[in-house]
All heavy atoms as a GROMACS GRO file, in nm:
protein
  561
    1MET      N    1  -0.256  14.756  10.810
    1MET     CA    2  -0.150  14.819  10.739
    1MET      C    3  -0.202  14.895  10.619
    1MET      O    4  -0.127  14.938  10.534
    1MET     CB    5  -0.047  14.714  10.702
    1MET     CG    6   0.079  14.775  10.643
    1MET     SD    7   0.207  14.651  10.647
    1MET     CE    8   0.302  14.706  10.509
    2CYS      N    9  -0.331  14.910  10.607
    2CYS     CA   10  -0.387  14.980  10.493
    2CYS      C   11  -0.384  15.128  10.520
    2CYS      O   12  -0.445  15.176  10.615
    2CYS     CB   13  -0.527  14.931  10.466
    2CYS     SG   14  -0.594  14.981  10.310
    3ARG      N   15  -0.318  15.205  10.436
    3ARG     CA   16  -0.304  15.349  10.456
    3ARG      C   17  -0.340  15.422  10.327
    3ARG      O   18  -0.347  15.362  10.220
    3ARG     CB   19  -0.162  15.384  10.496
    3ARG     CG   20  -0.120  15.318  10.627
    3ARG     CD   21   0.014  15.367  10.669
    3ARG     NE   22   0.054  15.292  10.788
    3ARG     CZ   23   0.177  15.258  10.814
    3ARG    NH1   24   0.273  15.285  10.732
    3ARG    NH2   25   0.203  15.191  10.926
    4GLU      N   26  -0.358  15.552  10.343
    4GLU     CA   27  -0.386  15.634  10.226
    4GLU      C   28  -0.267  15.630  10.130
    4GLU      O   29  -0.153  15.610  10.173
    4GLU     CB   30  -0.412  15.778  10.271
    4GLU     CG   31  -0.538  15.797  10.351
    4GLU     CD   32  -0.663  15.771  10.272
    4GLU    OE1   33  -0.668  15.809  10.153
    4GLU    OE2   34  -0.756  15.711  10.328
    5TYR      N   35  -0.296  15.652  10.003
    5TYR     CA   36  -0.189  15.657   9.903
    5TYR      C   37  -0.092  15.768   9.942
    5TYR      O   38  -0.134  15.874   9.988
    5TYR     CB   39  -0.250  15.689   9.766
    5TYR     CG   40  -0.150  15.690   9.653
    5TYR    CD1   41  -0.107  15.570   9.599
    5TYR    CD2   42  -0.096  15.808   9.607
    5TYR    CE1   43  -0.015  15.570   9.496
    5TYR    CE2   44  -0.002  15.807   9.505
    5TYR     CZ   45   0.038  15.688   9.450
    5TYR     OH   46   0.131  15.686   9.353
    6PRO      N   47   0.035  15.756   9.932
    6PRO     CA   48   0.114  15.654   9.869
    6PRO      C   49   0.167  15.550   9.967
    6PRO      O   50   0.259  15.477   9.933
    6PRO     CB   51   0.232  15.734   9.811
    6PRO     CG   52   0.255  15.841   9.911
    6PRO     CD   53   0.118  15.875   9.965
    7GLY      N   54   0.105  15.539  10.083
    7GLY     CA   55   0.150  15.443  10.181
    7GLY      C   56   0.123  15.300  10.139
    7GLY      O   57   0.058  15.274  10.039
    8PRO      N   58   0.172  15.205  10.218
    8PRO     CA   59   0.151  15.065  10.184
    8PRO      C   60   0.003  15.026  10.189
    8PRO      O   61  -0.074  15.082  10.266
    8PRO     CB   62   0.231  14.989  10.291
    8PRO     CG   63   0.256  15.088  10.397
    8PRO     CD   64   0.245  15.224  10.340
    9ARG      N   65  -0.036  14.939  10.104
    9ARG     CA   66  -0.176  14.893  10.099
    9ARG      C   67  -0.184  14.757  10.163
    9ARG      O   68  -0.089  14.680  10.164
    9ARG     CB   69  -0.222  14.883   9.951
    9ARG     CG   70  -0.212  15.012   9.876
    9ARG     CD   71  -0.304  15.119   9.930
    9ARG     NE   72  -0.442  15.077   9.906
    9ARG     CZ   73  -0.546  15.146   9.945
    9ARG    NH1   74  -0.532  15.256  10.009
    9ARG    NH2   75  -0.666  15.104   9.920
   10CYS      N   76  -0.300  14.725  10.216
   10CYS     CA   77  -0.318  14.591  10.274
   10CYS      C   78  -0.341  14.491  10.160
   10CYS      O   79  -0.370  14.527  10.045
   10CYS     CB   80  -0.438  14.593  10.369
   10CYS     SG   81  -0.596  14.622  10.292
   11SER      N   82  -0.322  14.366  10.194
   11SER     CA   83  -0.331  14.261  10.092
   11SER      C   84  -0.467  14.256  10.026
   11SER      O   85  -0.478  14.237   9.906
   11SER     CB   86  -0.301  14.125  10.159
   11SER     OG   87  -0.170  14.123  10.212
   12ASN      N   88  -0.572  14.274  10.106
   12ASN     CA   89  -0.708  14.265  10.049
   12ASN      C   90  -0.734  14.373   9.945
   12ASN      O   91  -0.788  14.346   9.838
   12ASN     CB   92  -0.814  14.269  10.160
   12ASN     CG   93  -0.809  14.145  10.243
   12ASN    OD1   94  -0.768  14.038  10.201
   12ASN    ND2   95  -0.854  14.156  10.368
   13HIS      N   96  -0.700  14.497   9.977
   13HIS     CA   97  -0.722  14.606   9.882
   13HIS      C   98  -0.636  14.589   9.758
   13HIS      O   99  -0.680  14.615   9.647
   13HIS     CB  100  -0.694  14.743   9.948
   13HIS     CG  101  -0.805  14.792  10.034
   13HIS    ND1  102  -0.793  14.801  10.166
   13HIS    CD2  103  -0.932  14.829  10.002
   13HIS    CE1  104  -0.906  14.844  10.219
   13HIS    NE2  105  -0.992  14.862  10.120
   14ALA      N  106  -0.513  14.541   9.775
   14ALA     CA  107  -0.428  14.524   9.662
   14ALA      C  108  -0.478  14.412   9.573
   14ALA      O  109  -0.472  14.420   9.450
   14ALA     CB  110  -0.284  14.492   9.706
   15ARG      N  111  -0.536  14.305   9.632
   15ARG     CA  112  -0.592  14.195   9.556
   15ARG      C  113  -0.714  14.243   9.475
   15ARG      O  114  -0.730  14.207   9.358
   15ARG     CB  115  -0.629  14.076   9.645
   15ARG     CG  116  -0.678  13.956   9.567
   15ARG     CD  117  -0.728  13.845   9.656
   15ARG     NE  118  -0.652  13.826   9.778
   15ARG     CZ  119  -0.545  13.744   9.791
   15ARG    NH1  120  -0.507  13.677   9.687
   15ARG    NH2  121  -0.485  13.732   9.904
   16VAL      N  122  -0.798  14.323   9.538
   16VAL     CA  123  -0.916  14.376   9.469
   16VAL      C  124  -0.873  14.461   9.347
   16VAL      O  125  -0.928  14.449   9.237
   16VAL     CB  126  -1.005  14.457   9.564
   16VAL    CG1  127  -1.110  14.537   9.492
   16VAL    CG2  128  -1.073  14.364   9.667
   17THR      N  129  -0.774  14.545   9.369
   17THR     CA  130  -0.722  14.630   9.260
   17THR      C  131  -0.663  14.545   9.150
   17THR      O  132  -0.686  14.572   9.031
   17THR     CB  133  -0.615  14.727   9.316
   17THR    OG1  134  -0.674  14.807   9.418
   17THR    CG2  135  -0.562  14.817   9.207
   18MET      N  136  -0.591  14.440   9.188
   18MET     CA  137  -0.531  14.351   9.089
   18MET      C  138  -0.638  14.278   9.008
   18MET      O  139  -0.630  14.265   8.885
   18MET     CB  140  -0.438  14.249   9.156
   18MET     CG  141  -0.362  14.159   9.064
   18MET     SD  142  -0.249  14.046   9.147
   18MET     CE  143  -0.361  13.947   9.243
   19ASP      N  144  -0.742  14.230   9.076
   19ASP     CA  145  -0.848  14.161   9.007
   19ASP      C  146  -0.923  14.253   8.910
   19ASP      O  147  -0.962  14.213   8.800
   19ASP     CB  148  -0.947  14.101   9.107
   19ASP     CG  149  -0.887  13.984   9.184
   19ASP    OD1  150  -0.783  13.930   9.144
   19ASP    OD2  151  -0.946  13.950   9.294
   20LYS      N  152  -0.946  14.378   8.953
   20LYS     CA  153  -1.012  14.475   8.866
   20LYS      C  154  -0.925  14.507   8.744
   20LYS      O  155  -0.976  14.517   8.631
   20LYS     CB  156  -1.044  14.603   8.942
   20LYS     CG  157  -1.118  14.703   8.857
   20LYS     CD  158  -1.143  14.834   8.932
   20LYS     CE  159  -1.213  14.936   8.847
   20LYS     NZ  160  -1.173  14.953   8.712
   21ALA      N  161  -0.796  14.521   8.767
   21ALA     CA  162  -0.705  14.550   8.654
   21ALA      C  163  -0.706  14.434   8.554
   21ALA      O  164  -0.699  14.456   8.430
   21ALA     CB  165  -0.567  14.576   8.704
   22LEU      N  166  -0.714  14.309   8.603
   22LEU     CA  167  -0.719  14.194   8.512
   22LEU      C  168  -0.847  14.196   8.433
   22LEU      O  169  -0.848  14.170   8.311
   22LEU     CB  170  -0.707  14.064   8.591
   22LEU     CG  171  -0.717  13.935   8.511
   22LEU    CD1  172  -0.608  13.930   8.406
   22LEU    CD2  173  -0.713  13.813   8.600
   23LYS      N  174  -0.959  14.225   8.498
   23LYS     CA  175  -1.089  14.235   8.428
   23LYS      C  176  -1.085  14.342   8.323
   23LYS      O  177  -1.131  14.322   8.211
   23LYS     CB  178  -1.198  14.261   8.529
   23LYS     CG  179  -1.336  14.270   8.471
   23LYS     CD  180  -1.442  14.300   8.575
   23LYS     CE  181  -1.574  14.324   8.506
   23LYS     NZ  182  -1.670  14.389   8.592
   24ASP      N  183  -1.030  14.459   8.357
   24ASP     CA  184  -1.015  14.568   8.260
   24ASP      C  185  -0.930  14.528   8.142
   24ASP      O  186  -0.960  14.564   8.029
   24ASP     CB  187  -0.960  14.693   8.326
   24ASP     CG  188  -1.056  14.755   8.426
   24ASP    OD1  189  -1.177  14.719   8.426
   24ASP    OD2  190  -1.008  14.837   8.509
   25LEU      N  191  -0.821  14.456   8.168
   25LEU     CA  192  -0.733  14.411   8.061
   25LEU      C  193  -0.807  14.317   7.969
   25LEU      O  194  -0.798  14.327   7.846
   25LEU     CB  195  -0.609  14.340   8.120
   25LEU     CG  196  -0.513  14.275   8.020
   25LEU    CD1  197  -0.462  14.376   7.918
   25LEU    CD2  198  -0.399  14.210   8.093
   26GLU      N  199  -0.879  14.219   8.026
   26GLU     CA  200  -0.953  14.124   7.943
   26GLU      C  201  -1.059  14.195   7.858
   26GLU      O  202  -1.079  14.162   7.741
   26GLU     CB  203  -1.017  14.019   8.032
   26GLU     CG  204  -0.918  13.925   8.096
   26GLU     CD  205  -0.976  13.835   8.204
   26GLU    OE1  206  -1.091  13.862   8.248
   26GLU    OE2  207  -0.907  13.740   8.242
   27GLU      N  208  -1.125  14.295   7.916
   27GLU     CA  209  -1.223  14.376   7.841
   27GLU      C  210  -1.157  14.452   7.725
   27GLU      O  211  -1.212  14.453   7.616
   27GLU     CB  212  -1.287  14.474   7.937
   27GLU     CG  213  -1.436  14.469   7.946
   27GLU     CD  214  -1.489  14.559   8.052
   27GLU    OE1  215  -1.474  14.685   8.035
   27GLU    OE2  216  -1.546  14.510   8.147
   28ALA      N  217  -1.043  14.511   7.754
   28ALA     CA  218  -0.970  14.588   7.650
   28ALA      C  219  -0.929  14.496   7.539
   28ALA      O  220  -0.938  14.533   7.419
   28ALA     CB  221  -0.852  14.661   7.711
   29GLN      N  222  -0.881  14.378   7.574
   29GLN     CA  223  -0.838  14.282   7.471
   29GLN      C  224  -0.954  14.234   7.386
   29GLN      O  225  -0.937  14.206   7.268
   29GLN     CB  226  -0.765  14.163   7.535
   29GLN     CG  227  -0.631  14.199   7.592
   29GLN     CD  228  -0.566  14.086   7.673
   29GLN    OE1  229  -0.637  14.004   7.732
   29GLN    NE2  230  -0.436  14.089   7.680
   30ALA      N  231  -1.073  14.225   7.445
   30ALA     CA  232  -1.190  14.180   7.370
   30ALA      C  233  -1.243  14.290   7.279
   30ALA      O  234  -1.296  14.260   7.172
   30ALA     CB  235  -1.299  14.138   7.469
   31LEU      N  236  -1.229  14.413   7.319
   31LEU     CA  237  -1.288  14.525   7.243
   31LEU      C  238  -1.194  14.590   7.144
   31LEU      O  239  -1.238  14.655   7.049
   31LEU     CB  240  -1.338  14.632   7.340
   31LEU     CG  241  -1.450  14.592   7.433
   31LEU    CD1  242  -1.480  14.705   7.531
   31LEU    CD2  243  -1.578  14.560   7.351
   32HIS      N  244  -1.064  14.579   7.164
   32HIS     CA  245  -0.967  14.651   7.081
   32HIS      C  246  -0.865  14.556   7.025
   32HIS      O  247  -0.833  14.451   7.082
   32HIS     CB  248  -0.895  14.757   7.168
   32HIS     CG  249  -0.989  14.854   7.233
   32HIS    ND1  250  -1.054  14.954   7.164
   32HIS    CD2  251  -1.034  14.864   7.359
   32HIS    CE1  252  -1.130  15.021   7.244
   32HIS    NE2  253  -1.121  14.968   7.366
   33PRO      N  254  -0.806  14.594   6.911
   33PRO     CA  255  -0.703  14.508   6.850
   33PRO      C  256  -0.577  14.503   6.938
   33PRO      O  257  -0.546  14.594   7.012
   33PRO     CB  258  -0.670  14.576   6.716
   33PRO     CG  259  -0.732  14.712   6.722
   33PRO     CD  260  -0.834  14.714   6.830
   34ALA      N  261  -0.505  14.390   6.924
   34ALA     CA  262  -0.382  14.372   7.002
   34ALA      C  263  -0.283  14.484   6.964
   34ALA      O  264  -0.274  14.524   6.849
   34ALA     CB  265  -0.319  14.236   6.970
   35GLY      N  266  -0.216  14.538   7.064
   35GLY     CA  267  -0.120  14.641   7.039
   35GLY      C  268  -0.179  14.783   7.035
   35GLY      O  269  -0.106  14.879   7.020
   36SER      N  270  -0.310  14.795   7.054
   36SER     CA  271  -0.369  14.928   7.052
   36SER      C  272  -0.336  14.999   7.181
   36SER      O  273  -0.295  14.939   7.281
   36SER     CB  274  -0.521  14.916   7.036
   36SER     OG  275  -0.580  14.858   7.150
   37LEU      N  276  -0.353  15.128   7.182
   37LEU     CA  277  -0.322  15.208   7.299
   37LEU      C  278  -0.405  15.164   7.419
   37LEU      O  279  -0.353  15.157   7.531
   37LEU     CB  280  -0.345  15.358   7.267
   37LEU     CG  281  -0.313  15.455   7.379
   37LEU    CD1  282  -0.164  15.443   7.418
   37LEU    CD2  283  -0.344  15.596   7.340
   38GLU      N  284  -0.530  15.134   7.398
   38GLU     CA  285  -0.619  15.092   7.508
   38GLU      C  286  -0.565  14.964   7.573
   38GLU      O  287  -0.566  14.951   7.696
   38GLU     CB  288  -0.760  15.072   7.460
   38GLU     CG  289  -0.832  15.198   7.420
   38GLU     CD  290  -0.803  15.243   7.277
   38GLU    OE1  291  -0.720  15.178   7.207
   38GLU    OE2  292  -0.862  15.344   7.235
   39VAL      N  293  -0.522  14.872   7.493
   39VAL     CA  294  -0.469  14.744   7.545
   39VAL      C  295  -0.338  14.768   7.619
   39VAL      O  296  -0.315  14.713   7.726
   39VAL     CB  297  -0.455  14.639   7.433
   39VAL    CG1  298  -0.384  14.514   7.483
   39VAL    CG2  299  -0.591  14.602   7.372
   40LYS      N  300  -0.254  14.849   7.562
   40LYS     CA  301  -0.124  14.877   7.626
   40LYS      C  302  -0.145  14.946   7.762
   40LYS      O  303  -0.074  14.915   7.858
   40LYS     CB  304  -0.034  14.963   7.535
   40LYS     CG  305   0.017  14.886   7.417
   40LYS     CD  306   0.106  14.974   7.330
   40LYS     CE  307   0.154  14.892   7.213
   40LYS     NZ  308   0.247  14.968   7.128
   41ILE      N  309  -0.236  15.039   7.769
   41ILE     CA  310  -0.267  15.105   7.897
   41ILE      C  311  -0.320  15.003   7.998
   41ILE      O  312  -0.276  15.006   8.115
   41ILE     CB  313  -0.368  15.220   7.876
   41ILE    CG1  314  -0.304  15.336   7.799
   41ILE    CG2  315  -0.424  15.269   8.009
   41ILE    CD1  316  -0.397  15.439   7.754
   42ALA      N  317  -0.409  14.916   7.956
   42ALA     CA  318  -0.464  14.813   8.047
   42ALA      C  319  -0.354  14.716   8.090
   42ALA      O  320  -0.352  14.674   8.206
   42ALA     CB  321  -0.578  14.741   7.978
   43GLU      N  322  -0.263  14.681   7.998
   43GLU     CA  323  -0.153  14.589   8.036
   43GLU      C  324  -0.065  14.656   8.141
   43GLU      O  325  -0.021  14.588   8.235
   43GLU     CB  326  -0.070  14.554   7.909
   43GLU     CG  327  -0.137  14.458   7.819
   43GLU     CD  328  -0.062  14.440   7.688
   43GLU    OE1  329   0.025  14.521   7.653
   43GLU    OE2  330  -0.093  14.340   7.618
   44ARG      N  331  -0.033  14.783   8.123
   44ARG     CA  332   0.050  14.856   8.217
   44ARG      C  333  -0.016  14.863   8.356
   44ARG      O  334   0.048  14.842   8.458
   44ARG     CB  335   0.083  14.994   8.163
   44ARG     CG  336   0.172  15.074   8.252
   44ARG     CD  337   0.305  15.009   8.264
   44ARG     NE  338   0.386  15.085   8.359
   44ARG     CZ  339   0.505  15.049   8.400
   44ARG    NH1  340   0.556  14.937   8.353
   44ARG    NH2  341   0.568  15.119   8.485
   45ALA      N  342  -0.146  14.894   8.357
   45ALA     CA  343  -0.218  14.904   8.481
   45ALA      C  344  -0.221  14.768   8.554
   45ALA      O  345  -0.205  14.761   8.675
   45ALA     CB  346  -0.363  14.953   8.457
   46HIS      N  347  -0.238  14.659   8.476
   46HIS     CA  348  -0.238  14.525   8.536
   46HIS      C  349  -0.100  14.493   8.591
   46HIS      O  350  -0.088  14.440   8.704
   46HIS     CB  351  -0.281  14.422   8.434
   46HIS     CG  352  -0.282  14.283   8.486
   46HIS    ND1  353  -0.182  14.193   8.455
   46HIS    CD2  354  -0.364  14.222   8.573
   46HIS    CE1  355  -0.205  14.080   8.520
   46HIS    NE2  356  -0.315  14.093   8.590
   47HIS      N  357   0.004  14.525   8.518
   47HIS     CA  358   0.141  14.498   8.562
   47HIS      C  359   0.168  14.573   8.694
   47HIS      O  360   0.222  14.514   8.789
   47HIS     CB  361   0.238  14.539   8.456
   47HIS     CG  362   0.382  14.527   8.497
   47HIS    ND1  363   0.447  14.404   8.506
   47HIS    CD2  364   0.474  14.619   8.535
   47HIS    CE1  365   0.570  14.424   8.550
   47HIS    NE2  366   0.586  14.553   8.569
   48GLU      N  367   0.130  14.700   8.702
   48GLU     CA  368   0.151  14.778   8.822
   48GLU      C  369   0.070  14.722   8.939
   48GLU      O  370   0.121  14.716   9.052
   48GLU     CB  371   0.113  14.924   8.798
   48GLU     CG  372   0.212  14.996   8.709
   48GLU     CD  373   0.173  15.139   8.680
   48GLU    OE1  374   0.071  15.187   8.734
   48GLU    OE2  375   0.244  15.201   8.603
   49ALA      N  376  -0.053  14.678   8.914
   49ALA     CA  377  -0.135  14.619   9.019
   49ALA      C  378  -0.074  14.491   9.074
   49ALA      O  379  -0.075  14.464   9.195
   49ALA     CB  380  -0.276  14.595   8.968
   50VAL      N  381  -0.018  14.408   8.983
   50VAL     CA  382   0.047  14.285   9.026
   50VAL      C  383   0.168  14.315   9.110
   50VAL      O  384   0.192  14.254   9.217
   50VAL     CB  385   0.084  14.196   8.906
   50VAL    CG1  386   0.175  14.081   8.946
   50VAL    CG2  387  -0.041  14.144   8.838
   51GLU      N  388   0.250  14.412   9.068
   51GLU     CA  389   0.370  14.448   9.144
   51GLU      C  390   0.329  14.507   9.283
   51GLU      O  391   0.394  14.476   9.381
   51GLU     CB  392   0.452  14.550   9.068
   51GLU     CG  393   0.518  14.488   8.944
   51GLU     CD  394   0.606  14.370   8.974
   51GLU    OE1  395   0.686  14.376   9.069
   51GLU    OE2  396   0.592  14.268   8.904
   52ASN      N  397   0.226  14.585   9.287
   52ASN     CA  398   0.180  14.641   9.417
   52ASN      C  399   0.129  14.526   9.506
   52ASN      O  400   0.154  14.529   9.628
   52ASN     CB  401   0.070  14.743   9.397
   52ASN     CG  402   0.123  14.874   9.343
   52ASN    OD1  403   0.240  14.903   9.354
   52ASN    ND2  404   0.035  14.950   9.279
   53TYR      N  405   0.062  14.427   9.450
   53TYR     CA  406   0.014  14.315   9.530
   53TYR      C  407   0.133  14.234   9.584
   53TYR      O  408   0.132  14.192   9.699
   53TYR     CB  409  -0.076  14.224   9.448
   53TYR     CG  410  -0.119  14.100   9.526
   53TYR    CD1  411  -0.206  14.108   9.631
   53TYR    CD2  412  -0.065  13.976   9.490
   53TYR    CE1  413  -0.241  13.995   9.701
   53TYR    CE2  414  -0.100  13.863   9.562
   53TYR     CZ  415  -0.187  13.873   9.667
   53TYR     OH  416  -0.222  13.763   9.739
   54ARG      N  417   0.234  14.217   9.504
   54ARG     CA  418   0.351  14.140   9.545
   54ARG      C  419   0.423  14.207   9.662
   54ARG      O  420   0.501  14.144   9.731
   54ARG     CB  421   0.447  14.119   9.430
   54ARG     CG  422   0.396  14.017   9.330
   54ARG     CD  423   0.497  13.996   9.220
   54ARG     NE  424   0.449  13.892   9.131
   54ARG     CZ  425   0.505  13.868   9.015
   54ARG    NH1  426   0.610  13.937   8.974
   54ARG    NH2  427   0.456  13.773   8.938
   55ALA      N  428   0.399  14.336   9.683
   55ALA     CA  429   0.463  14.407   9.794
   55ALA      C  430   0.388  14.398   9.925
   55ALA      O  431   0.429  14.448  10.025
   55ALA     CB  432   0.481  14.555   9.755
   56THR      N  433   0.272  14.331   9.922
   56THR     CA  434   0.191  14.313  10.044
   56THR      C  435   0.233  14.180  10.112
   56THR      O  436   0.296  14.097  10.049
   56THR     CB  437   0.042  14.307  10.008
   56THR    OG1  438   0.015  14.190   9.932
   56THR    CG2  439  -0.004  14.431   9.933
   57PRO      N  440   0.196  14.163  10.239
   57PRO     CA  441   0.231  14.041  10.308
   57PRO      C  442   0.180  13.914  10.235
   57PRO      O  443   0.254  13.818  10.222
   57PRO     CB  444   0.165  14.059  10.446
   57PRO     CG  445   0.159  14.204  10.465
   57PRO     CD  446   0.136  14.262  10.328
   58ASP      N  447   0.054  13.915  10.193
   58ASP     CA  448   0.001  13.797  10.122
   58ASP      C  449   0.070  13.777   9.987
   58ASP      O  450   0.097  13.663   9.949
   58ASP     CB  451  -0.151  13.809  10.099
   58ASP     CG  452  -0.232  13.790  10.223
   58ASP    OD1  453  -0.175  13.753  10.329
   58ASP    OD2  454  -0.356  13.812  10.217
   59GLY      N  455   0.098  13.884   9.919
   59GLY     CA  456   0.166  13.874   9.790
   59GLY      C  457   0.308  13.818   9.806
   59GLY      O  458   0.353  13.736   9.724
   60LEU      N  459   0.380  13.862   9.908
   60LEU     CA  460   0.515  13.807   9.933
   60LEU      C  461   0.512  13.661   9.969
   60LEU      O  462   0.590  13.582   9.923
   60LEU     CB  463   0.581  13.888  10.047
   60LEU     CG  464   0.634  14.024  10.004
   60LEU    CD1  465   0.684  14.099  10.128
   60LEU    CD2  466   0.746  14.012   9.906
   61ALA      N  467   0.411  13.624  10.049
   61ALA     CA  468   0.396  13.481  10.085
   61ALA      C  469   0.367  13.395   9.964
   61ALA      O  470   0.423  13.288   9.946
   61ALA     CB  471   0.289  13.464  10.191
   62GLU      N  472   0.280  13.445   9.879
   62GLU     CA  473   0.244  13.372   9.757
   62GLU      C  474   0.365  13.362   9.663
   62GLU      O  475   0.394  13.257   9.606
   62GLU     CB  476   0.132  13.445   9.685
   62GLU     CG  477   0.069  13.372   9.570
   62GLU     CD  478  -0.047  13.448   9.515
   62GLU    OE1  479  -0.143  13.477   9.588
   62GLU    OE2  480  -0.043  13.480   9.394
   63LEU      N  481   0.440  13.471   9.652
   63LEU     CA  482   0.557  13.471   9.568
   63LEU      C  483   0.666  13.376   9.622
   63LEU      O  484   0.728  13.304   9.548
   63LEU     CB  485   0.613  13.613   9.558
   63LEU     CG  486   0.727  13.637   9.458
   63LEU    CD1  487   0.684  13.604   9.315
   63LEU    CD2  488   0.775  13.778   9.466
   64ALA      N  489   0.680  13.376   9.755
   64ALA     CA  490   0.778  13.286   9.819
   64ALA      C  491   0.741  13.138   9.797
   64ALA      O  492   0.832  13.056   9.780
   64ALA     CB  493   0.789  13.316   9.966
   65SER      N  494   0.614  13.108   9.795
   65SER     CA  495   0.574  12.970   9.776
   65SER      C  496   0.588  12.924   9.632
   65SER      O  497   0.608  12.806   9.606
   65SER     CB  498   0.429  12.948   9.824
   65SER     OG  499   0.339  13.015   9.740
   66THR      N  500   0.575  13.016   9.538
   66THR     CA  501   0.588  12.976   9.395
   66THR      C  502   0.724  12.995   9.337
   66THR      O  503   0.767  12.919   9.254
   66THR     CB  504   0.484  13.054   9.310
   66THR    OG1  505   0.509  13.193   9.323
   66THR    CG2  506   0.342  13.022   9.349
   67SER      N  507   0.795  13.100   9.385
   67SER     CA  508   0.929  13.132   9.333
   67SER      C  509   1.019  13.176   9.446
   67SER      O  510   1.052  13.293   9.458
   67SER     CB  511   0.921  13.242   9.227
   67SER     OG  512   0.833  13.208   9.125
   68PRO      N  513   1.065  13.082   9.528
   68PRO     CA  514   1.142  13.122   9.645
   68PRO      C  515   1.274  13.194   9.612
   68PRO      O  516   1.324  13.271   9.691
   68PRO     CB  517   1.169  12.989   9.718
   68PRO     CG  518   1.135  12.882   9.623
   68PRO     CD  519   1.045  12.941   9.517
   69GLU      N  520   1.327  13.170   9.493
   69GLU     CA  521   1.453  13.237   9.454
   69GLU      C  522   1.434  13.387   9.435
   69GLU      O  523   1.533  13.459   9.434
   69GLU     CB  524   1.512  13.171   9.329
   69GLU     CG  525   1.432  13.193   9.201
   69GLU     CD  526   1.316  13.102   9.182
   69GLU    OE1  527   1.293  13.012   9.264
   69GLU    OE2  528   1.244  13.119   9.083
   70LEU      N  529   1.311  13.433   9.418
   70LEU     CA  530   1.286  13.577   9.396
   70LEU      C  531   1.270  13.655   9.527
   70LEU      O  532   1.275  13.777   9.527
   70LEU     CB  533   1.160  13.597   9.312
   70LEU     CG  534   1.166  13.541   9.170
   70LEU    CD1  535   1.030  13.565   9.100
   70LEU    CD2  536   1.276  13.609   9.089
   71VAL      N  537   1.255  13.583   9.636
   71VAL     CA  538   1.227  13.647   9.764
   71VAL      C  539   1.351  13.641   9.848
   71VAL      O  540   1.406  13.534   9.872
   71VAL     CB  541   1.110  13.582   9.836
   71VAL    CG1  542   1.082  13.649   9.969
   71VAL    CG2  543   0.986  13.584   9.748
   72GLU      N  544   1.395  13.757   9.897
   72GLU     CA  545   1.512  13.761   9.987
   72GLU      C  546   1.475  13.700  10.121
   72GLU      O  547   1.364  13.717  10.170
   72GLU     CB  548   1.558  13.907  10.008
   72GLU     CG  549   1.633  13.965   9.894
   72GLU     CD  550   1.687  14.101   9.930
   72GLU    OE1  551   1.728  14.120  10.045
   72GLU    OE2  552   1.686  14.185   9.843
   73LYS      N  553   1.569  13.633  10.180
   73LYS     CA  554   1.547  13.575  10.311
   73LYS      C  555   1.625  13.648  10.416
   73LYS      O  556   1.720  13.710  10.397
   73LYS     CB  557   1.582  13.429  10.310
   73LYS     CG  558   1.496  13.356  10.208
   73LYS     CD  559   1.482  13.215  10.244
   73LYS     CE  560   1.400  13.156  10.135
   73LYS     NZ  561   1.320  13.053  10.160
   0.00000   0.00000   0.00000
């Protein structure tokens, strides 16, 4: 189910993107003061990566196991 952008991404690619966004966020937080533009950009990228991962089959399964009230049945 992995397709070119803007199509749906497979779980593995979305997880890799999410992990990279988390690493970038941690780096930005270590190098820049809280609330700086660099940190805000990294936070936004991480948030978007998490949301994209949650839209994949593995992300939905993980979300259903931790917060079943958030997943439609």
